[in-house]
C-alpha positions in Angstrom: 0.0 0.0 -0.1 2.8 2.4 0.9 4.2 2.2 -2.7 0.8 2.6 -4.2 0.0 5.6 -2.2 3.3 7.4 -3.0 3.0 6.6 -6.6 -0.6 7.8 -6.8 0.1 11.1 -5.2 3.3 11.9 -7.2 1.7 11.0 -10.5 -1.5 12.9 -10.1 -1.9 15.8 -12.7 -4.7 17.4 -10.7 -2.4 17.5 -7.5 0.5 18.7 -9.7 -1.8 21.6 -10.9 -3.0 22.7 -7.5 0.5 22.6 -6.1 1.9 24.4 -9.1 4.8 21.8 -9.2 6.4 20.0 -12.1 8.0 17.2 -10.0 5.7 16.0 -7.2 8.6 13.7 -5.7 9.9 17.2 -4.4 6.6 17.8 -2.6 5.4 14.5 -1.3 7.3 12.9 1.7 7.0 9.9 3.9 6.6 10.8 7.6 9.8 11.0 9.7 11.9 11.5 6.6 12.2 15.2 6.8 15.2 16.6 8.3 14.8 20.3 7.3 12.3 23.0 7.1 13.7 24.3 3.7 11.2 22.5 1.6 9.3 24.2 -1.2 5.8 24.9 0.1 3.0 23.7 -0.1 4.1 20.1 0.5 2.5 16.8 1.8 3.9 14.2 4.3 2.1 10.8 4.8 2.3 8.4 7.6 1.1 4.8 7.6 -0.7 4.0 11.0 -1.9 0.8 12.7 -3.6 -2.2 10.8 -6.6 -3.6 12.6 -7.8 -7.1 11.9 -11.6 -7.4 11.2 -11.7 -10.9 12.7 -14.3 -12.0 10.2 -13.2 -15.7 10.5 -10.1 -17.7 10.6 -10.0 -17.8 6.9 -10.8 -14.4 6.0 -7.9 -11.8 6.5 -9.7 -8.5 5.9 -8.1 -5.6 7.9 -8.3 -1.8 8.1 -5.0 -0.1 7.4 -5.1 3.6 8.6 -3.1 6.4 7.1 -2.7 10.2 7.4 -1.7 12.9 5.0 -0.4 16.1 6.2 -0.8 19.2 4.0 1.6 22.0 4.8 1.9 25.5 3.6 3.3 29.0 4.3 1.4 30.9 7.1 -1.1 32.2 7.2 -3.7 31.6 4.4 -5.4 28.1 4.5 -7.0 28.5 1.1 -4.3 26.6 -0.8 -4.4 23.8 1.9 -8.1 23.5 1.4 -7.8 23.1 -2.4 -5.1 20.5 -1.8 -7.3 18.5 0.8 -10.3 18.5 -1.9 -7.8 17.1 -4.6 -6.4 14.5 -2.4 -9.7 13.2 -1.2 -11.0 13.0 -4.7 -7.9 11.0 -5.6 -8.1 8.5 -2.9 -11.7 8.1 -1.6 -13.2 5.0 -3.2 -9.9 4.0 -4.7 -8.6 0.4 -4.6 -5.8 -1.5 -6.0 -5.7 -5.3 -6.4 -1.9 -5.6 -6.6 -1.7 -3.9 -3.2 -4.6 -6.0 -1.8 -6.5 -2.8 -1.2 -10.3 -3.1 -1.6 -11.4 0.5 -0.9 -10.3 3.7 0.7 -12.5 5.7 3.0 -12.1 9.2 4.4 -12.2 9.4 8.2 -11.7 13.0 9.1 -10.0 16.1 8.1 -8.5 18.3 11.0 -9.1 21.7 12.0 -6.4 24.4 11.1 -3.1 23.7 12.7 0.4 25.1 12.7 3.8 23.4 12.9 6.4 25.6 14.6 9.3 23.2 13.7 8.5 23.3 9.9 7.4 26.9 10.1 4.1 26.0 8.4 0.3 25.8 8.7 -1.5 22.6 8.0 -4.3 20.3 8.0 -4.3 16.6 8.1 -6.6 14.1 6.4 -7.1 10.6 7.9 -8.1 7.7 5.8 -8.7 4.0 6.1 -7.9 1.3 3.6 -9.9 -1.9 3.7 -7.3 -4.5 2.8 -7.4 -8.2 2.0 -4.3 -10.4 2.1 
């Protein structure tokens, strides 16, 4: 799923347009991989969360894989962040990928307006859940 998510984000023309970027690999990062706040803004950071078994039966391995995408921008106007959130939700909600054993992605929540003093950004996060089958 991790590879699928990254590839989906960096290869999305709609995301490229809203971020006004030619190379999205310079704007999309896996969590914990940032070591500087000198990144072109806006940018996205994704983290893969816990996986929870559905316990449907001993033979059915369905689980829920949670993940979060953080959308960062320069202070203090959230308009661009709101636009990016809409694009990301459109890209991911309802998506699936048989090769990644992903049946469907659901949107769980979008955060309130936040700020990150370390990265010197404003941000919102979007939480998703992927229904997986192994």
